[in-house]
N, C-alpha and C positions, 0 to 999 in steps of 0.2 A: 340758690337760696342763701345769699350773702347776709350775714348778721354781724352785729358788733362782737359777739363771742368768737366767731370765726376770724374776724379781723384781728382781734386781740391775740388769739392763738397763733396766727401766722406771724405777727410781729414778735411774739415771744420766741417762737421756734427760730426765726431768722436771727435773733439776737443770741439765743442760748445754745442752740445745737452746734457742736464742734465743727469747724470748717464748713459751715452751711453756705451753699451756693444759692439755694432757693427753697422756699417753703410755699406750699400750695394746698388748696382745698379743691377736691374734684368730686363731681357727682358721678358715682359709679353706674348709675342707671343708663347714662348716655355718654359718659366720658367728657362732659363739659367742665372746663376750668371755671370754678366758682370765684376764686380769688387767688392772688399770689403775691409774694414778697421776694425781692431779690432779683436775680438774673431772669428777666422775662423770657429770653430766648431759651434758657435752660428749662424753665417751667413748661413752656410750650412743647419743647422736645420730649420731655418726660411724659406729658399728657398724651401726645401723639403716639409715642412708642409703647408705653405701659398700659394706657387706658383705652386707646382707640384701635391702633393697628394690631398689636398682638393680643390685646385684651387680657394680658397676664394677671394684672392686679384686679381688674373687674371680675374675672372668673373666680379668683381666689376669694373675694369678699362675698360674692353671690352664693358660692357653694358652701361657705363656712357655716357652722352651727352657731348657737348663741353663746359660746364659750367666751369668757373675758380673759385678757383683752384680745381683740381681733386685730392682728398685726401681720404684715408681710415685710420681710427684709430681703433686699436684692443687692447684688454686687455686680459691677461691670468693670471693665479695665480701668476706668478713670473716676467712677462715682460709686457711692453707697446710697441706697434708697431705703427709707423706713416709711411705711404707710400704716396708718392706724385708723380704724373706723371710729366715728364720733357717736357716742351713745345718744346724745341729745339732738343729733341731726341725722336721722336715719337716711342711709344712702349716700352720705358724705364721708369722704376719706381725707384725712390730713396726711400730707406727705412732706418729708424733708429730704433734700438732696444735698449730700456732702461730698467733699473730695474723698477719693478712695483711701487716703491716708488717715482719715478720722478714726478714732478709737470706737469700734462698734459697740462695745459695752456702754461707753459714755453716750453715744448717739442714741441708743435704745433707752437708756435710763432717763436722759433729758426729754426725749419724746414722750415717754410715759408720764413723767412728772408734769410737764407743761399741759398735756391733754387733761390729766386729772385736775390740775389747778383751775383751768377755765371751765371744766364741766362740773366743778363742785365736789369732786371725789377726793381732793387732797386733805 
């Protein structure tokens, strides 16, 4: 379910998130990539690994309660991942992938700010 709001959010994340490699929206119900900005191969790898094969993020969002905000932060040897559920788009998660050298506090703060801005919470 690609929308102008999602497209705007991904453009903002790709521009504003520190050391951003890729920004994407994923449907957690089936692991489908809704849209992405940045390194397409990185986005596809993230979706395959986190949302389809291991289902790590999918399970986290499906089992979480209604507490705000719904976020998952993961680190690997070379990347930092921040995923946040979109309130106005149930079942859709925005994800930003950055270099592991990115400041995690800034990464999380920018993600929260940009999601709030496009969802009208800012």
